[in-house]
C-alpha positions as a Markdown table, in Angstrom:
| # | Residue | x | y | z |
|---|---|---|---|---|
| 1 | Met | 136.1 | 81.6 | 32.7 |
| 2 | Thr | 136.0 | 79.7 | 29.7 |
| 3 | Val | 134.1 | 79.1 | 26.4 |
| 4 | Phe | 133.6 | 75.9 | 24.6 |
| 5 | Lys | 131.6 | 75.0 | 21.7 |
| 6 | Lys | 128.8 | 71.9 | 21.9 |
| 7 | Asn | 126.7 | 71.2 | 19.3 |
| 8 | Asp | 127.8 | 73.8 | 17.0 |
| 9 | Lys | 126.9 | 76.5 | 19.5 |
| 10 | Trp | 129.2 | 78.2 | 21.7 |
| 11 | Tyr | 128.7 | 78.3 | 25.6 |
| 12 | Met | 130.6 | 80.1 | 28.6 |
| 13 | Ser | 131.1 | 78.3 | 32.2 |
| 14 | Gly | 133.0 | 80.0 | 35.2 |
| 15 | Lys | 132.6 | 81.2 | 39.0 |
| 16 | Ile | 132.3 | 85.0 | 40.1 |
| 17 | Lys | 133.4 | 85.3 | 43.5 |
| 18 | Lys | 131.2 | 87.3 | 45.5 |
| 19 | Asp | 131.5 | 89.8 | 48.1 |
| 20 | Asp | 130.6 | 87.4 | 51.2 |
| 21 | Gly | 133.2 | 85.2 | 49.5 |
| 22 | Lys | 131.2 | 82.4 | 48.0 |
| 23 | Tyr | 131.6 | 82.0 | 44.6 |
| 24 | Tyr | 128.5 | 82.2 | 41.6 |
| 25 | Ser | 129.0 | 79.3 | 39.2 |
| 26 | Tyr | 127.6 | 79.6 | 35.9 |
| 27 | Thr | 127.3 | 77.7 | 32.4 |
| 28 | Lys | 125.4 | 79.4 | 29.9 |
| 29 | Leu | 124.7 | 79.5 | 26.0 |
| 30 | Ala | 126.7 | 82.2 | 24.6 |
| 31 | Gln | 123.5 | 83.5 | 22.4 |
| 32 | Gly | 124.1 | 84.4 | 18.5 |
| 33 | Cys | 127.9 | 84.0 | 18.8 |
| 34 | Lys | 129.3 | 82.2 | 15.9 |
| 35 | Leu | 133.1 | 82.6 | 16.3 |
| 36 | Gln | 135.2 | 81.6 | 19.8 |
| 37 | Lys | 136.2 | 85.6 | 20.2 |
| 38 | Glu | 132.6 | 86.6 | 20.2 |
| 39 | Ala | 131.7 | 83.7 | 23.1 |
| 40 | Lys | 134.7 | 85.6 | 24.7 |
| 41 | Glu | 133.5 | 88.8 | 24.5 |
| 42 | Tyr | 130.2 | 87.9 | 25.3 |
| 43 | Glu | 131.6 | 86.3 | 28.8 |
| 44 | Arg | 133.6 | 89.3 | 29.4 |
| 45 | Leu | 130.1 | 91.4 | 29.1 |
| 46 | Phe | 128.6 | 89.1 | 31.0 |
| 47 | Arg | 131.0 | 89.3 | 34.1 |
| 48 | Lys | 130.8 | 92.7 | 34.1 |
| 49 | Gln | 127.0 | 92.8 | 33.9 |
| 50 | Tyr | 127.1 | 90.8 | 36.8 |
| 51 | Gln | 129.6 | 92.8 | 39.0 |
| 52 | Asp | 127.9 | 96.0 | 38.2 |
| 53 | Ile | 124.5 | 94.5 | 40.1 |
| 54 | Gln | 126.3 | 93.0 | 42.7 |
| 55 | Val | 128.2 | 96.6 | 43.2 |
| 56 | Ser | 124.6 | 98.2 | 42.5 |
| 57 | Ile | 123.4 | 96.5 | 45.6 |
| 58 | Arg | 125.4 | 98.6 | 47.8 |
| 59 | Tyr | 124.6 | 101.9 | 46.6 |
| 60 | Ile | 121.2 | 103.5 | 47.1 |
| 61 | Thr | 118.9 | 105.1 | 44.2 |
| 62 | Phe | 118.7 | 108.5 | 43.6 |
| 63 | Lys | 115.6 | 109.1 | 45.0 |
| 64 | Glu | 116.8 | 108.1 | 48.3 |
| 65 | Leu | 119.8 | 110.0 | 47.9 |
| 66 | Ser | 118.0 | 113.0 | 46.9 |
| 67 | Gln | 115.8 | 113.0 | 50.0 |
| 68 | Lys | 118.8 | 112.7 | 52.4 |
| 69 | Phe | 120.4 | 115.5 | 50.7 |
| 70 | Leu | 117.2 | 117.7 | 51.2 |
| 71 | Asp | 116.8 | 116.3 | 54.9 |
| 72 | Ser | 120.6 | 117.9 | 55.1 |
| 73 | Leu | 119.6 | 121.3 | 53.8 |
| 74 | Asn | 119.2 | 124.5 | 56.5 |
| 75 | Val | 117.2 | 126.6 | 54.6 |
| 76 | Lys | 113.7 | 128.7 | 54.4 |
| 77 | Gln | 110.6 | 126.6 | 53.6 |
| 78 | Val | 110.2 | 128.4 | 50.3 |
| 79 | Thr | 113.8 | 127.5 | 49.2 |
| 80 | Leu | 113.1 | 123.8 | 50.3 |
| 81 | Arg | 110.1 | 123.8 | 48.6 |
| 82 | Thr | 111.8 | 125.0 | 45.5 |
| 83 | Tyr | 114.4 | 122.5 | 45.4 |
| 84 | Arg | 111.9 | 119.5 | 46.0 |
| 85 | Asp | 109.7 | 120.7 | 43.1 |
| 86 | Val | 112.8 | 119.9 | 40.8 |
| 87 | Leu | 113.7 | 117.2 | 42.2 |
| 88 | Asp | 110.5 | 115.5 | 42.3 |
| 89 | Lys | 110.5 | 115.9 | 38.3 |
| 90 | Val | 114.2 | 114.5 | 38.4 |
| 91 | Asn | 112.9 | 111.4 | 40.4 |
| 92 | Asp | 110.1 | 110.8 | 37.4 |
| 93 | Val | 113.4 | 110.3 | 35.3 |
| 94 | Met | 115.8 | 108.8 | 37.1 |
| 95 | Gly | 114.4 | 108.4 | 40.8 |
| 96 | Asn | 114.9 | 104.5 | 40.8 |
| 97 | Lys | 118.4 | 104.4 | 39.1 |
| 98 | Lys | 120.7 | 103.2 | 41.4 |
| 99 | Ile | 123.2 | 106.6 | 41.9 |
| 100 | Asn | 126.3 | 104.4 | 40.7 |
| 101 | Leu | 125.1 | 103.5 | 37.5 |
| 102 | Ile | 124.4 | 107.3 | 36.9 |
| 103 | Thr | 126.9 | 108.4 | 34.5 |
| 104 | Lys | 127.9 | 111.7 | 32.4 |
| 105 | Asp | 127.0 | 110.4 | 29.2 |
| 106 | Tyr | 123.2 | 109.5 | 31.0 |
| 107 | Leu | 123.2 | 113.0 | 32.8 |
| 108 | Gln | 124.4 | 115.1 | 29.7 |
| 109 | Lys | 121.5 | 113.5 | 27.7 |
| 110 | Tyr | 118.8 | 114.0 | 30.4 |
| 111 | Ile | 120.2 | 118.1 | 29.8 |
| 112 | Arg | 120.1 | 117.9 | 26.3 |
| 113 | Asp | 116.9 | 116.4 | 25.9 |
| 114 | Leu | 115.3 | 119.1 | 28.5 |
| 115 | Glu | 117.1 | 121.4 | 26.2 |
| 116 | Lys | 115.2 | 121.0 | 23.5 |
| 117 | Asp | 111.6 | 121.6 | 25.1 |
| 118 | Tyr | 112.1 | 124.0 | 28.1 |
| 119 | Ser | 113.8 | 127.6 | 28.8 |
| 120 | Ser | 117.4 | 127.8 | 29.7 |
| 121 | Asn | 116.1 | 129.1 | 33.4 |
| 122 | Tyr | 114.3 | 125.6 | 33.7 |
| 123 | Val | 117.2 | 123.6 | 32.4 |
| 124 | Glu | 119.4 | 125.3 | 35.1 |
| 125 | Lys | 117.5 | 124.4 | 37.8 |
| 126 | His | 117.3 | 121.1 | 36.8 |
| 127 | Tyr | 121.2 | 121.2 | 36.8 |
| 128 | Tyr | 122.6 | 123.0 | 39.5 |
| 129 | Asn | 120.1 | 120.6 | 41.5 |
| 130 | Ile | 121.3 | 117.3 | 40.4 |
| 131 | Arg | 125.1 | 118.9 | 40.6 |
| 132 | Ser | 124.1 | 119.5 | 44.0 |
| 133 | Val | 122.8 | 116.2 | 45.0 |
| 134 | Phe | 125.9 | 115.0 | 43.8 |
| 135 | Asn | 127.8 | 116.9 | 45.5 |
| 136 | Tyr | 126.4 | 116.0 | 48.8 |
| 137 | Ala | 127.2 | 112.6 | 47.3 |
| 138 | Val | 131.1 | 112.8 | 47.3 |
| 139 | Glu | 131.0 | 114.8 | 50.5 |
| 140 | Asn | 129.1 | 111.9 | 52.3 |
| 141 | Asp | 131.2 | 109.3 | 50.6 |
| 142 | Tyr | 128.4 | 107.8 | 48.8 |
| 143 | Leu | 130.2 | 108.3 | 45.4 |
| 144 | Gln | 134.2 | 109.1 | 44.6 |
| 145 | Met | 133.6 | 111.5 | 41.9 |
| 146 | Asn | 130.4 | 113.8 | 41.1 |
| 147 | Pro | 129.1 | 112.5 | 37.3 |
| 148 | Met | 128.0 | 116.0 | 36.3 |
| 149 | Ser | 131.1 | 117.5 | 36.7 |
| 150 | Lys | 132.0 | 117.2 | 33.3 |
| 151 | Val | 128.2 | 117.7 | 32.1 |
| 152 | Lys | 127.8 | 120.7 | 30.0 |
| 153 | Leu | 124.8 | 123.1 | 29.7 |
| 154 | Phe | 124.6 | 124.7 | 26.1 |
| 155 | Val | 125.5 | 127.9 | 25.2 |
| 156 | Asn | 124.0 | 129.8 | 22.7 |
| 157 | Lys | 127.0 | 132.7 | 21.8 |
| 158 | Asp | 124.7 | 134.3 | 19.2 |
| 159 | Glu | 121.8 | 134.8 | 22.0 |
| 160 | Val | 120.2 | 138.0 | 21.9 |
| 161 | Lys | 119.8 | 138.6 | 26.2 |
| 162 | Lys | 116.4 | 140.2 | 26.7 |
| 163 | Glu | 116.5 | 143.9 | 27.5 |
| 164 | Met | 114.8 | 144.6 | 31.1 |
| 165 | Leu | 111.7 | 146.2 | 30.6 |
| 166 | Phe | 110.3 | 149.2 | 33.0 |
| 167 | Trp | 108.1 | 151.8 | 32.8 |
| 168 | Glu | 108.7 | 155.4 | 32.3 |
| 169 | Pro | 107.2 | 158.0 | 34.6 |
| 170 | Asp | 104.4 | 159.0 | 32.0 |
| 171 | Glu | 103.5 | 155.4 | 31.1 |
| 172 | Phe | 102.7 | 154.3 | 34.6 |
| 173 | Asn | 100.9 | 157.4 | 35.3 |
| 174 | Gln | 98.5 | 156.4 | 31.8 |
| 175 | Phe | 98.3 | 153.0 | 33.7 |
| 176 | Ile | 97.5 | 153.6 | 37.0 |
| 177 | Ser | 95.0 | 156.3 | 35.9 |
| 178 | Ala | 93.0 | 153.3 | 34.7 |
| 179 | Val | 92.9 | 151.8 | 37.8 |
| 180 | Glu | 89.3 | 152.3 | 39.6 |
| 181 | Asp | 90.3 | 149.9 | 43.0 |
| 182 | Gln | 91.5 | 152.0 | 45.9 |
| 183 | Glu | 93.7 | 149.0 | 46.9 |
| 184 | Met | 95.3 | 148.0 | 44.1 |
| 185 | Lys | 96.0 | 151.4 | 43.0 |
| 186 | Thr | 97.5 | 152.1 | 46.4 |
| 187 | Leu | 99.3 | 148.9 | 45.7 |
| 188 | Tyr | 100.8 | 149.2 | 42.1 |
| 189 | Thr | 101.7 | 152.9 | 43.4 |
| 190 | Phe | 103.8 | 151.3 | 46.3 |
| 191 | Leu | 105.1 | 148.5 | 44.3 |
| 192 | Tyr | 106.4 | 151.4 | 41.3 |
| 193 | Phe | 108.0 | 153.9 | 43.4 |
| 194 | Met | 109.3 | 151.9 | 46.3 |
| 195 | Gly | 111.0 | 149.5 | 44.3 |
| 196 | Thr | 110.2 | 146.3 | 46.6 |
| 197 | Arg | 108.8 | 142.5 | 45.7 |
| 198 | Lys | 105.6 | 141.9 | 45.6 |
| 199 | Gly | 105.8 | 139.3 | 48.1 |
| 200 | Glu | 107.3 | 142.3 | 50.5 |
| 201 | Ala | 104.7 | 144.7 | 49.9 |
| 202 | Leu | 102.0 | 142.1 | 50.5 |
| 203 | Ala | 103.8 | 141.1 | 54.2 |
| 204 | Leu | 103.6 | 144.8 | 55.1 |
| 205 | Gln | 101.7 | 145.8 | 58.2 |
| 206 | Trp | 100.8 | 149.3 | 59.3 |
| 207 | Lys | 103.1 | 149.0 | 62.1 |
| 208 | Asp | 105.9 | 148.6 | 59.7 |
| 209 | Val | 104.5 | 152.2 | 58.3 |
| 210 | Asp | 106.3 | 155.2 | 60.0 |
| 211 | Phe | 104.3 | 158.0 | 58.4 |
| 212 | Lys | 106.0 | 160.5 | 61.7 |
| 213 | Asn | 109.5 | 160.0 | 59.9 |
| 214 | Asp | 108.3 | 158.8 | 56.4 |
| 215 | Ile | 109.9 | 155.5 | 56.3 |
| 216 | Val | 108.5 | 151.8 | 55.7 |
| 217 | Gln | 110.4 | 149.0 | 57.5 |
| 218 | Ile | 111.1 | 146.1 | 55.1 |
| 219 | Tyr | 111.9 | 142.9 | 57.4 |
| 220 | Lys | 109.2 | 140.0 | 56.3 |
| 221 | Ser | 107.6 | 138.5 | 53.2 |
| 222 | Val | 105.0 | 136.5 | 51.8 |
| 223 | Thr | 105.2 | 133.2 | 50.2 |
| 224 | Thr | 102.5 | 130.7 | 48.8 |
| 225 | Lys | 105.0 | 128.0 | 48.1 |
| 226 | Val | 105.1 | 126.3 | 51.6 |
| 227 | Lys | 103.0 | 122.6 | 51.3 |
| 228 | Gly | 100.2 | 122.5 | 53.4 |
| 229 | Ala | 99.6 | 126.4 | 53.7 |
| 230 | Ser | 97.5 | 128.7 | 52.1 |
| 231 | Tyr | 100.3 | 131.8 | 52.7 |
| 232 | Thr | 103.3 | 132.1 | 55.0 |
| 233 | Ile | 105.4 | 135.2 | 56.0 |
| 234 | Thr | 108.8 | 134.3 | 56.1 |
| 235 | Ser | 112.1 | 136.4 | 56.2 |
| 236 | Pro | 113.3 | 138.5 | 52.9 |
| 237 | Lys | 115.1 | 136.9 | 50.5 |
| 238 | Thr | 118.5 | 138.0 | 51.4 |
| 239 | Lys | 119.9 | 139.3 | 54.8 |
| 240 | Asn | 120.1 | 142.9 | 52.6 |
| 241 | Ser | 116.8 | 142.9 | 51.5 |
| 242 | Ile | 116.1 | 143.8 | 55.2 |
| 243 | Arg | 115.9 | 147.7 | 55.0 |
| 244 | Asn | 114.1 | 151.1 | 56.0 |
| 245 | Ile | 113.1 | 152.5 | 52.7 |
| 246 | Pro | 112.2 | 156.4 | 52.7 |
| 247 | Met | 108.5 | 157.0 | 51.1 |
| 248 | Phe | 108.0 | 159.7 | 48.1 |
| 249 | Lys | 105.1 | 162.1 | 49.2 |
| 250 | Ile | 103.0 | 160.2 | 46.5 |
| 251 | Val | 103.2 | 156.9 | 48.2 |
| 252 | Arg | 102.5 | 158.8 | 52.0 |
| 253 | Asp | 99.5 | 160.0 | 50.4 |
| 254 | Ser | 98.3 | 157.1 | 48.8 |
| 255 | Leu | 98.8 | 154.9 | 51.8 |
| 256 | Met | 97.4 | 157.5 | 54.2 |
| 257 | Ala | 94.1 | 157.9 | 52.3 |
| 258 | Trp | 94.2 | 153.9 | 52.2 |
| 259 | Lys | 94.7 | 153.7 | 56.1 |
| 260 | Glu | 91.9 | 156.1 | 56.6 |
| 261 | Lys | 89.6 | 154.1 | 55.3 |
| 262 | His | 91.2 | 150.8 | 56.9 |
| 263 | Gln | 90.5 | 152.5 | 60.4 |
| 264 | Lys | 86.7 | 152.5 | 59.7 |
| 265 | Met | 86.7 | 148.8 | 59.3 |
| 266 | Tyr | 86.1 | 146.8 | 61.9 |
| 267 | Gly | 88.7 | 145.0 | 64.1 |
| 268 | Phe | 91.2 | 147.7 | 63.0 |
| 269 | Ser | 94.7 | 147.3 | 64.6 |
| 270 | Glu | 97.9 | 148.0 | 63.5 |
| 271 | Asp | 99.1 | 144.9 | 62.8 |
| 272 | Cys | 96.6 | 144.3 | 60.1 |
| 273 | Phe | 97.9 | 144.2 | 56.5 |
| 274 | Val | 98.1 | 147.0 | 54.6 |
| 275 | Phe | 97.4 | 145.3 | 51.7 |
| 276 | Gly | 94.3 | 142.4 | 52.5 |
| 277 | Phe | 93.3 | 143.2 | 56.5 |
| 278 | Tyr | 93.4 | 140.1 | 58.8 |
| 279 | Arg | 95.5 | 138.1 | 56.3 |
| 280 | Pro | 97.5 | 139.7 | 53.3 |
| 281 | Met | 96.1 | 140.0 | 50.0 |
| 282 | Pro | 96.0 | 136.8 | 47.7 |
| 283 | Tyr | 98.9 | 136.7 | 46.3 |
| 284 | Asp | 97.9 | 135.9 | 42.1 |
| 285 | Arg | 95.4 | 139.0 | 42.8 |
| 286 | Pro | 97.8 | 141.9 | 41.4 |
| 287 | Arg | 98.2 | 139.4 | 38.7 |
| 288 | Lys | 95.0 | 139.5 | 37.5 |
């Protein structure tokens, strides 16, 4: 490698050995260089950029890596959908970038930009999903180290954590007295006194309600996050979520009255959904 001056302009000339053993020869103008040391620095950067490009040919893109990561997961469909939704947003920004060219500084800027416009919960989902993808890359020898390992989340030490909000009994009574629809009244009563997740309540079938022993079996949940399906019955969020819950009298009485109405409907069986009938109540109806 050398630099030389011709017609008052600096040029660089040399050879770079490629992976196949052949050489790439170049003679190029060192644009904008007025001094020899500037021309030498220009050539150094040119050679580095060329070698980086050659190296990057051997690497996959972040989008390709994230797909391999998703394919490797052995999780519930709803969890996989959550991963995919976040990574689709990440891929919109860096999906076509080769993983060896994604640096700690680049990722730190990406996280900081998110923090300007989104909630900490939203940013954390992006942070930990990207980190997991690069962990997969390291574990499977696509990279030697995780560029996310030194990327930091912003911590606001002065932030006052929100107090968990819940209704006192008199507040709930005031609310439920204004609910006229019997099904919704039964659902809200069930949720308030039994403490289940909404998806767990909507997945209930009459066969899960034991009026003899005043127990409700919780072992499944409804989700609308599986692509291509209006709803899907899955296992609960965690193994500890599979449980039998004793019924308060107010819950038992409410469910009994609602079942009596269900039993008068054509096609009733113990497999019918408590909230709904042939299928679970639409997931967004309680919110509306």
